[in-house]
C-alpha positions as CSV (number, residue, x, y, z in Angstrom):
1,X,-69.2,4.9,-12.6
2,X,-66.2,4.1,-14.8
3,X,-65.8,7.3,-16.8
4,X,-63.3,5.7,-19.2
5,X,-65.5,2.8,-19.9
6,X,-68.4,5.1,-20.6
7,X,-66.3,7.1,-23.0
8,X,-65.3,4.0,-24.9
9,X,-69.0,3.1,-25.1
10,X,-70.3,6.4,-26.6
11,X,-67.4,7.3,-28.9
12,X,-68.1,4.5,-31.4
13,X,-71.8,5.2,-31.1
14,X,-71.4,8.8,-32.2
15,X,-69.0,7.8,-35.0
16,X,-70.7,4.8,-36.5
17,X,-74.1,4.6,-34.9
18,X,-77.4,3.9,-36.6
19,X,-80.7,5.5,-35.6
20,X,-81.5,2.8,-33.0
21,X,-78.1,3.3,-31.2
22,X,-78.5,7.0,-31.2
23,X,-82.0,6.8,-29.9
24,X,-80.9,4.5,-27.1
25,X,-78.0,6.8,-26.2
26,X,-80.3,9.8,-26.2
27,X,-82.9,8.0,-24.0
28,X,-80.2,7.2,-21.5
29,X,-79.0,10.8,-21.4
30,X,-82.6,12.2,-21.0
31,X,-83.3,9.7,-18.3
32,X,-80.2,10.9,-16.3
33,X,-81.2,14.6,-16.8
34,X,-84.7,13.9,-15.6
35,X,-83.2,12.4,-12.4
36,X,-81.3,15.6,-11.9
37,X,-84.6,17.7,-12.3
38,X,-86.5,15.3,-9.9
39,X,-83.8,15.5,-7.2
40,X,-83.8,19.3,-7.5
41,X,-87.5,19.4,-7.0
42,X,-87.1,17.2,-3.9
43,X,-84.3,19.3,-2.4
44,X,-86.2,22.6,-3.0
45,X,-89.2,21.1,-1.2
46,X,-87.6,19.1,1.6
47,X,-84.2,20.5,2.4
48,X,-84.1,23.6,4.6
49,X,-80.8,24.8,3.1
50,X,-82.0,24.5,-0.5
51,X,-85.4,26.1,0.3
52,X,-83.7,29.3,1.6
53,X,-81.5,29.8,-1.5
54,X,-82.1,32.8,-3.9
55,X,-80.5,34.1,-7.0
56,X,-78.3,36.3,-4.9
57,X,-77.2,33.7,-2.4
58,X,-76.3,31.2,-5.2
59,X,-74.2,33.7,-7.2
60,X,-70.9,33.5,-5.2
61,X,-71.2,29.8,-5.0
62,X,-71.7,29.6,-8.7
63,X,-68.5,31.6,-9.3
64,X,-66.6,29.3,-6.9
65,X,-67.9,26.2,-8.7
66,X,-66.9,27.6,-12.2
67,X,-63.4,28.3,-10.8
68,X,-63.1,24.8,-9.5
69,X,-64.1,23.5,-13.0
70,X,-61.5,25.8,-14.5
71,X,-58.9,24.4,-12.1
72,X,-59.7,20.9,-13.1
73,X,-59.5,21.7,-16.8
74,X,-56.2,23.5,-16.2
75,X,-54.8,20.4,-14.7
76,X,-55.8,18.4,-17.8
77,X,-54.2,21.0,-20.1
78,X,-51.0,21.0,-18.0
79,X,-50.9,17.2,-18.1
80,X,-51.4,17.3,-21.9
81,X,-48.6,19.7,-22.3
82,X,-46.3,17.5,-20.2
83,X,-47.2,14.5,-22.2
84,X,-46.5,16.3,-25.5
85,X,-43.2,17.7,-24.3
86,X,-42.0,14.4,-22.9
87,X,-43.3,12.2,-25.7
88,X,-42.6,12.5,-29.4
89,X,-41.6,16.1,-29.2
90,X,-44.7,17.2,-31.2
91,X,-47.1,19.8,-30.0
92,X,-50.6,19.0,-28.8
93,X,-52.1,20.6,-31.9
94,X,-50.3,18.1,-34.1
95,X,-50.2,15.0,-31.9
96,X,-53.9,14.9,-31.1
97,X,-56.5,16.1,-28.5
98,X,-56.2,16.6,-24.8
99,X,-57.8,13.2,-24.4
100,X,-55.2,11.4,-26.4
101,X,-52.4,13.2,-24.6
102,X,-53.5,12.7,-21.1
103,X,-55.8,9.6,-20.9
104,X,-53.0,7.1,-21.3
105,X,-51.9,7.2,-17.7
106,X,-53.7,6.9,-14.4
107,X,-53.3,10.6,-13.6
108,X,-55.0,11.5,-16.8
109,X,-58.0,9.2,-16.0
110,X,-58.3,10.8,-12.5
111,X,-58.3,14.3,-14.2
112,X,-61.3,13.3,-16.3
113,X,-63.1,12.0,-13.2
114,X,-62.5,15.4,-11.5
115,X,-63.7,17.3,-14.5
116,X,-66.9,15.1,-14.6
117,X,-67.5,15.8,-11.0
118,X,-67.0,19.6,-11.3
119,X,-69.3,19.7,-14.4
120,X,-71.9,18.1,-12.3
121,X,-71.6,20.8,-9.7
122,X,-71.9,23.5,-12.3
123,X,-74.9,21.7,-13.8
124,X,-76.5,21.7,-10.4
125,X,-76.4,25.5,-10.3
126,X,-77.9,25.8,-13.8
127,X,-80.8,23.5,-12.7
128,X,-81.1,25.5,-9.4
129,X,-81.5,28.8,-11.2
130,X,-84.0,27.2,-13.6
131,X,-86.0,26.0,-10.6
132,X,-86.0,29.5,-9.0
133,X,-87.1,31.0,-12.3
134,X,-89.9,28.5,-12.6
135,X,-91.1,29.2,-9.1
136,X,-91.3,32.9,-9.9
137,X,-93.1,32.3,-13.2
138,X,-90.2,33.8,-15.2
139,X,-88.7,30.8,-17.0
140,X,-87.9,27.1,-16.6
141,X,-85.3,24.6,-17.8
142,X,-87.3,24.1,-21.0
143,X,-87.1,27.9,-21.8
144,X,-83.4,27.8,-21.1
145,X,-82.8,24.9,-23.5
146,X,-85.1,26.1,-26.2
147,X,-83.6,29.6,-26.1
148,X,-80.1,28.1,-26.4
149,X,-81.0,25.8,-29.3
150,X,-82.8,28.7,-31.2
151,X,-79.7,30.8,-30.8
152,X,-77.3,28.1,-31.9
153,X,-79.4,27.3,-35.0
154,X,-79.7,30.9,-35.9
155,X,-75.9,31.6,-35.5
156,X,-74.9,28.5,-37.5
157,X,-76.5,29.1,-40.9
158,X,-73.6,27.1,-42.5
159,X,-75.0,24.1,-40.7
160,X,-78.8,24.7,-40.6
161,X,-79.0,27.0,-43.7
162,X,-77.4,27.6,-47.0
163,X,-74.5,29.9,-46.0
164,X,-71.1,28.7,-47.1
165,X,-67.9,29.3,-44.9
166,X,-64.3,28.8,-45.7
167,X,-63.2,27.9,-42.2
168,X,-63.5,28.7,-38.5
169,X,-62.6,32.4,-39.0
170,X,-65.7,32.8,-41.2
171,X,-67.8,31.2,-38.6
172,X,-66.6,33.7,-36.0
173,X,-67.3,36.6,-38.3
174,X,-70.8,35.4,-39.1
175,X,-71.4,34.8,-35.4
176,X,-70.6,38.4,-34.5
177,X,-72.6,39.8,-37.4
178,X,-75.7,37.7,-36.6
179,X,-75.4,38.5,-32.9
180,X,-75.5,42.3,-33.6
181,X,-78.8,41.8,-35.6
182,X,-80.6,39.9,-32.8
183,X,-83.4,41.7,-31.0
184,X,-81.6,41.3,-27.6
185,X,-78.2,41.4,-29.2
186,X,-75.2,43.5,-28.1
187,X,-75.5,47.2,-28.8
188,X,-71.8,47.3,-29.9
189,X,-69.1,44.8,-30.9
190,X,-67.4,44.9,-27.5
191,X,-70.4,45.2,-25.3
192,X,-70.7,41.4,-25.1
193,X,-67.5,41.1,-23.2
194,X,-68.4,40.8,-19.5
195,X,-67.1,43.7,-17.4
196,X,-66.1,41.4,-14.5
197,X,-63.8,39.1,-16.6
198,X,-60.3,38.7,-15.4
199,X,-58.1,41.3,-17.1
200,X,-56.0,39.0,-19.3
201,X,-59.0,37.1,-20.5
202,X,-60.8,40.3,-21.1
203,X,-57.9,41.7,-23.2
204,X,-57.9,38.5,-25.3
205,X,-61.6,38.6,-25.8
206,X,-61.8,42.3,-26.9
207,X,-58.9,41.8,-29.3
208,X,-60.6,38.7,-30.7
209,X,-63.9,40.4,-31.2
210,X,-62.2,43.3,-32.9
211,X,-60.5,40.8,-35.1
212,X,-63.8,39.3,-36.1
213,X,-64.8,42.6,-37.9
214,X,-61.4,43.0,-39.5
215,X,-59.6,45.2,-37.0
216,X,-56.3,43.4,-36.8
217,X,-52.7,43.3,-37.9
218,X,-52.3,42.4,-41.6
219,X,-49.3,40.2,-40.8
220,X,-48.9,38.6,-37.3
221,X,-45.2,39.4,-37.4
222,X,-46.0,43.1,-37.4
223,X,-47.1,42.9,-33.7
224,X,-43.5,42.5,-32.5
225,X,-42.7,46.1,-33.4
226,X,-45.6,47.2,-31.2
227,X,-44.5,45.0,-28.3
228,X,-41.0,46.5,-28.5
229,X,-42.4,50.0,-28.6
230,X,-44.6,49.4,-25.6
231,X,-41.6,47.8,-23.7
232,X,-39.4,50.9,-24.3
233,X,-42.2,53.2,-23.2
234,X,-42.6,51.2,-20.0
235,X,-38.9,51.2,-19.3
236,X,-38.7,55.0,-19.8
237,X,-41.7,55.5,-17.5
238,X,-40.3,53.2,-14.8
239,X,-37.1,55.3,-14.8
240,X,-39.1,58.4,-14.1
241,X,-41.3,56.6,-11.5
242,X,-38.3,55.2,-9.6
243,X,-36.8,58.7,-9.3
244,X,-39.9,60.0,-7.5
245,X,-39.4,60.2,-3.7
246,X,-43.1,59.9,-3.0
247,X,-43.9,57.5,-5.9
248,X,-46.8,55.8,-4.2
249,X,-48.9,59.0,-4.2
250,X,-47.7,60.6,-7.4
251,X,-49.3,60.6,-10.8
252,X,-46.1,59.0,-12.0
253,X,-47.3,55.7,-10.6
254,X,-50.5,55.9,-12.6
255,X,-48.6,56.6,-15.8
256,X,-46.2,53.7,-15.0
257,X,-49.2,51.4,-14.5
258,X,-50.7,52.6,-17.7
259,X,-47.6,51.8,-19.6
260,X,-47.4,48.4,-17.9
261,X,-51.0,47.7,-19.0
262,X,-50.2,48.8,-22.6
263,X,-47.2,46.4,-22.6
264,X,-49.2,43.4,-21.2
265,X,-52.0,44.2,-23.7
266,X,-49.5,44.0,-26.6
267,X,-48.1,40.7,-25.4
268,X,-51.6,39.3,-25.1
269,X,-52.2,40.5,-28.7
270,X,-49.0,38.7,-29.8
271,X,-50.2,35.5,-28.1
272,X,-53.6,35.7,-29.8
273,X,-52.0,36.2,-33.2
274,X,-49.9,33.0,-32.7
275,X,-53.0,31.1,-31.5
276,X,-51.7,30.8,-27.9
277,X,-54.0,31.4,-24.9
278,X,-52.2,33.9,-22.6
279,X,-54.4,33.0,-19.6
280,X,-53.6,29.3,-19.9
281,X,-49.9,30.0,-20.5
282,X,-49.7,32.2,-17.4
283,X,-51.5,29.6,-15.4
284,X,-49.0,26.9,-16.5
285,X,-46.2,29.2,-15.4
286,X,-47.9,29.9,-12.1
287,X,-48.2,26.1,-11.4
288,X,-44.6,25.6,-12.5
289,X,-43.4,28.3,-10.1
290,X,-45.5,26.8,-7.2
291,X,-44.1,23.3,-7.8
292,X,-40.6,24.5,-7.8
293,X,-41.0,26.8,-4.8
294,X,-42.7,24.0,-2.9
295,X,-39.7,21.8,-3.7
296,X,-37.3,24.4,-2.3
297,X,-39.4,24.7,0.8
298,X,-39.6,20.9,1.3
299,X,-35.8,20.6,0.9
300,X,-35.3,23.2,3.5
301,X,-37.5,21.3,5.9
302,X,-35.5,18.1,5.2
303,X,-32.4,19.9,6.1
304,X,-34.0,21.0,9.4
305,X,-34.0,24.7,8.3
306,X,-36.6,27.3,7.8
307,X,-36.7,28.5,4.2
308,X,-36.1,32.1,5.5
309,X,-32.7,30.9,6.8
310,X,-31.5,29.9,3.3
311,X,-29.3,32.3,1.4
312,X,-30.4,33.3,-2.1
313,X,-27.6,31.2,-3.5
314,X,-28.9,28.1,-1.6
315,X,-32.4,28.7,-2.8
316,X,-31.2,29.1,-6.4
317,X,-29.3,25.8,-6.2
318,X,-32.4,24.0,-5.0
319,X,-34.5,25.8,-7.6
320,X,-32.2,24.6,-10.4
321,X,-32.4,21.1,-9.0
322,X,-36.2,21.2,-9.2
323,X,-35.9,22.4,-12.8
324,X,-33.5,19.6,-13.6
325,X,-35.8,17.0,-12.1
326,X,-38.7,18.2,-14.2
327,X,-36.7,18.1,-17.4
328,X,-35.5,14.6,-16.5
329,X,-39.1,13.4,-15.9
330,X,-40.2,14.9,-19.2
């Protein structure tokens, strides 16, 4: 299927469509979703591998599929950042959406195809869990969809009710307040943050949830004093830690790690206040480091040498060459 052609087809429909066009689009979507459900029924009945799956056996595969989707989205974000940096000099926030930034070249089109594929894999797992729940008489896909819709309608009173909001911040505050009132809602503000989230994402989420109830800096610039304070405390603790002979087994290491955590937490807080995603930012830097290191390694091979044989000065020279090439391309 030509993803770009499909996008061109549905965008004007959503923007300018009448009832007939919307009905036709929805019928097409429902028909496709029914095909997914029918195939799931077939696989569960006729395929030995699908028949033996359980909630427990699917869980690690679900995690893997979500990470693969995350990787695909990260590539799109990186491509968008490159397009913005190398184009007019404006940021993605001011120049348009990810789609506008990345879809104008072939790489961008391939990224959307990859995201589409990975979304399908995640959808398969949702449908699979629904099938397992149906077989056990607990829930089915209709229960999942209706539960989701009921929640969305309830938590968007500014859309489906008479509540007025002044912007997205008000929406988030209302969301958290309504969530706490629900029968199966969170018992506390932060209890809704999954325990198993990666640490940087968890730090961002707990800070953001605290912000939603008013626990935040009055001025975003105030955070820098906290960042500086945490950095000084970390440096002081590292001096003490480095002086320990048996530092690996000492309580000094725990204190140093604690101060490191406080510093990282404060940097995440600063990123949040400036509307930057620290996880995405770190992933961009990870990818940048990998690209440049791979370049150094490839150059070493071209010279007929193992990278371990290069001096630090030689590696620095190749590293700077990789940086220069990236800046030239952008």
